[in-house]
N, C-alpha and C positions, 0 to 999 in steps of 0.2 A: 505495502499500499503507501510505502514511501516513496517510490518513486513516480506513482500516479500523483500523487502531494503534489512533486517537484514541477513537473510536465501541467499541471492545471496550474498551479501558479506561476511559472514562465508562463502559460501560452494566457492566462490571463495580464501578465506584466507588457506582454511587445502588445494586447491587443487596446490597452489604456493607452500607449505611448502610440502608438497609431492615429489612438480619438481625439488627440489633444488638435491637432490641424482641420477640425469637424467636418462633414459632410459635406461630397460632392453630389449633386443631380445627377447620381448616375445610379444605371442598373447592373447587376456583375451578373455572367450565366459561368456557375461552377462545374467542372466535374473533374475524377481524377479518372476514366475511362481509360482513356489514351490521350495524347498529347496534341491530335488533332481536334478539336468540336465535331462535337456529331450533330447528326443531321437534325434532330430536334433541337439541337441550342442556334447551329444557323438560321435553321428557317423562326424560331422565335427570336434571335436577332435582330434579324431584318423587318421581321411583324412592329417590333419595338421600335425598332429606328423610325418607321414610319409612323406610328400610333404619337409617337414625345418626341418630335425633331432636338425638344429644345436640353433631352435629357441625356448625356452619357450610355453608350451600352457598351459594357465590355466583356467580351470572352478569356476566360481564366481558367485555363486545362495545363490537367499532367498525367503521363502515367501512373501505372499502378506502383505502389511501394515493391511487388512480387517482380516487374520487372524493370523500373529502375527506381534505385532508392535514393541516391543521390536528388535525382528531377524530382522526389516525392518530397523528402526535406526540406531541399530549395523554396517548393509550392507552399508552404506549409506559412510559412512567413509573408511571402506575397499574397497568398488566399484571406491573411487576417489581416493584413492591411488591405486590401479591397472590400472587408464586410465591416470594418472600422469606417471605408469610409464614403460606403453606398449606402444608398436609403432602402435596397430591396435587394435581397442575394435570392438567384436561383438557382438552384442545382438537383443534379441528375445522378449523384452517388452521395454517398457519405464522406463528407468533406467536414475532419478532424477540426480544422482552422474556426470554421463557423459554429461547431458543437459544442466546443470545448470552454470555450469563454462562458462563466459565469454572469456577466452584466453586460448583456448587448442593451444598448439605448433604446431608448421611447423610442427613436428614428430609422431602427430599421426591421425590417420585414424579412422574415425567411422563408420562401416558399422551395420546399421537394417534389421538383417532378421526375419522381423515381422513372427509369430508361427503361422500364418493363413491360412488356406491356399486360402483363398479370402475372399471380404466381401460384404455377402452381407445382412447388418446392416451395418450405417454409423457409425462412432465411431474416435475421435480424436478430429480435429478442423472440423470437419464435425457436430459435433453433440452435440456443445457447449450450453452452457444455458439450457440446455436441464434437465430434471432429472435422466434422466441415466448419465450426465454426468455435465462436470466441467464447472464455468462460463468463460466469457471470458476475465475477471480481472485475477483469479488464473491461466490461463493458459500462456498468455500473459508477464505475471507477473515472473511466475515461467519456463517461456523459454521451455514447453513442449514439446515433439520432435527437441528442436535446436539443435545443434552440427554436424547433420549427412553428411558424404559425399555422400553414396549412400544406397538406400533401396530395398533390394532382393525381388521382389517378386517370387510368384511361376506356375505365368502366366502371359502370356501378357495382358487376361482379368482384369486383379486387378491394371494397371496402373494408370489408372483415378482416382476411389478411393484411391488408394494409396496418389496419387497427390494430391488432397483433404485433405485428413486425416491427410496427416503427412505436409502440406503446406511447401510442396516442387514442383519444377517442374515436368514435365513428363519425361526431358532427367535424370532425379537421378536416377530413377527407372527400375530397372536392372531385369528382366526378366528369372531368371537361375534356378528357381525349386526349392523345399525345400528338405534336406537330406534325410528324411524321405520319401519321394515318392517311393526311391531305395529300402526302406523296404518291405513298399504295394504291389510294381509289382511284388518285388520278394518270386513265389509262389515255389522254389526247396524244395523237403521235410526236405532238411539241412537246409534251410535258416532260421537264426534270425526269420522272421517272422511267420515259418510253428512252430520251434519248442516251439516257446512262444504260439501259438492259441492251440498248442498237453497241453500243461499245462493246461490251461485252460479246457479243455474238460477232462484232469483227474480231478482237482480241483471242473468243475462242474460239476454233472454228465446231468442237466438239459439241456446243451450245446450237448450233445453227441447223446441225441434222435431222433427219426424221428420227429416232430414235426416242425407242421409248425411257423414259429418265424418271428417274427415283433421285429425288435431294433426300439425304440427312444432312441432318443439321443437332447434333447433338451439345448437350450444354457441358459449360464448365466442370469439371472434376478437382477437385484436390483433396490431397495429403495422404497418408501413409496408403499405399494397396493402389491406388491409382497408375504410376506409371505404366506406361507402355495399352491403356485400356483402351484408348481410340484406335491403335493399330489392331488390335487382336478383334473388337466389333466391326471395322471395316471389312477385313479378311471373310469373317462367317457370313457378311453378307453378301459379300463380294461372292462370295463360295455358292451359296443359294440361290444369288438371282440369276447368276450365267446358266442353269437351264432355263431360263424366262425368257431373255433374247435382252433385257435390261440395263440400262447403264446408270453404275451409281455414280451421281453426281457428291461428290464430298464437300462439306464448309466447313472450317472448324469454328470454335470460338475464338474467338480475336485475344483470347487471355488464352487459349490454350497449343501448346507446343503440336501438335498434332501428331500426322503419323510417322513412321520408319521411314527414312527415304528407300531405305532397299529394299524392302517389303514391299514398300506399293508399288515399282516398278514390276514384282512379280503380279497383281491383280490387273488384267487386261481389260476386264469391266468396266472398272473404273477412272471415273475424272478426277482430277482435287484442281479446284478454281481458288488457289491464294487469295488473299488480300480482293477480294471479289465479295460485298454484301449479301447477305443472307437475304435480302427481302428483294434484291434485282435478281436474284436467282432464282424466283419463287415463278415467274416471267417465263421460266424455262422445264420446270417442271410438272409433269405427270401428276405423280405423288410425292408425299413431303412426310418422310420417314424423323420423328425423332423423338426425346426422351419425357424430358420433365424439362425443357425448354419453352419459354414464350415465343418463338418463334411461331408455334402452334397455332397459336391466335393470330400475327399478321397472316398466317399462311392460310387459316380459314375465313377470315376476313377478305380475304381474295379471290377465294370460291375453289381452294385448291383443295384436293381430299386430306386427311391429316391422318397416319397411321402414329401407333407409340409403339418401339422397340424397346425394354424395361427387362435386359435382361437379369441384372442388380435391384431388382426393385424391394424387395426382400432387405437389404443394407440399407436401401433409399429412404426406406418406411422409418427408419432408424433416426441415420442422419442423414441428412438436414432433416427429414422427415416434409409428409408433403400435404399441401392445403388439398390438392385438387389429386384423386389416387389412381389413374384411368382405368387399373385395370377392374376397381373395384366400380367405377361412373361408366366405361365406355369398353366392355369387356369385347365388344366383336371388332373394336378394333385395336384393341391391345394386344402384341405376343412378347414370350420371352424367347424363344425360338423362332430363331431366324428363318428355318425354310418354312415353319406355317407363317410366319408374315410374307415371305417371298409369292407364296402359292394366295394368298389375297390381294396384295400390294398389285400383280400382272395382271388381274382379271381385267375386263370390261365395268364391270358393275361395280362400284364405290357404298354398298348401303352399309359396310363396316362403319365408313368413318364418317355415315350421314348423322348421329348422334353426338358425336363431339360437336359438328354443327351449330345441330341445336343449341345447341351449351353454347357455343359462343355467340348465337345469337340474342342469348338472354343474358350474357355476361357483359354487353355492350348497347342494352337495352336504351336506345332516347340517344345514345351516339351518335348524332349524321355529320355529315358535311362540316368542315369550318372549323377543328378541332384546335390548327397554330390559333384565328383568329380567337375563339376563347379565352385559351390561355392566357394567347398578352391582353386580353379586356380583362381578365382578373389579375394578372401582375400589376396593370397598368392602376388599376384601385387599390392596390396594397401600396403603390408610387405614390399614386396622392392623398393616399391616406397617413403617412410620412406627414407632409407634408404642414397636416395642422396635429401632429406630433403626440396622437392617441396611442395608450400602451398596446402593444402588441399581447397574444396569447397567451407566449408563456408562462 
């Protein structure tokens, strides 16, 4: 506990020092999902610039500590300064520089727009003291997910899970959609979405032919026992799908090292598409296979049949745990055996995926087009609220 006390006091001191110079008319958008701003943050920044030309809109992003510890440590100080000087902090991931300070001033609003479309697996306070997450002692001592005024969810179906994961009352969860929903649903030929799809088609000839394509997008796995899991499962799926004449497209998690290169060369019916956003690869997929990833929601929203391949579901139920157990809720479209999965996904009939499609319709009930505008309008209201110095909800 002593080290936690030192860290808290140090962060409080840095925040207080940065606050001396006062507030700027600034909205800062922060992430540690990667050094480049996500599509959500870029879209939101553009919309906020349009709505609030008098305000600065700043993007402040970094790689996670797992990918680049030096950059992450440096970002702690940059982000605490941004938090102290900005009227609104918009986050899409956990940001210690915002959650640790114990005395954010009255003119600061914090809005968390969590990066996932939903919560199949448990996270945050739901999964403490499991191998996949932190200890309760560390989470509470370091004020994980504290200081939020509001949490934006992609749909009303996420409210209960988010309330538990972030440890806030349900009325603090606001279902507005996420900006990239507009991107996904815009299929006009000259839209940014379709232009990016066309670039992928030109860059990767394997996407342009008529082969029956199964897109595999697993979630990120961490901790002991997960080394080599992706190589192993891609090999099993490759072997199972080979007799069906299906091509397996593989898009790993951005934070996952992926498959062993030598093993990958032997998989003749597998195409790896490194660096390609999964949301754009959806356009080429006849079927989508995932496990516990929220890409399943994105795929269903654009009308793709989704199937779940969960060979480790017994372990996953324990750590980190599941909010949505696909084997229990969608048994027709969920498989632990790759051969059984291959037999179903290669069929023309998509009946096995329809239960999940109906579930997604309810999960996002009432969330129509215009998500980016709704989220930006909500942030604008928070910004204007700070101008009259009302107390936040912390």
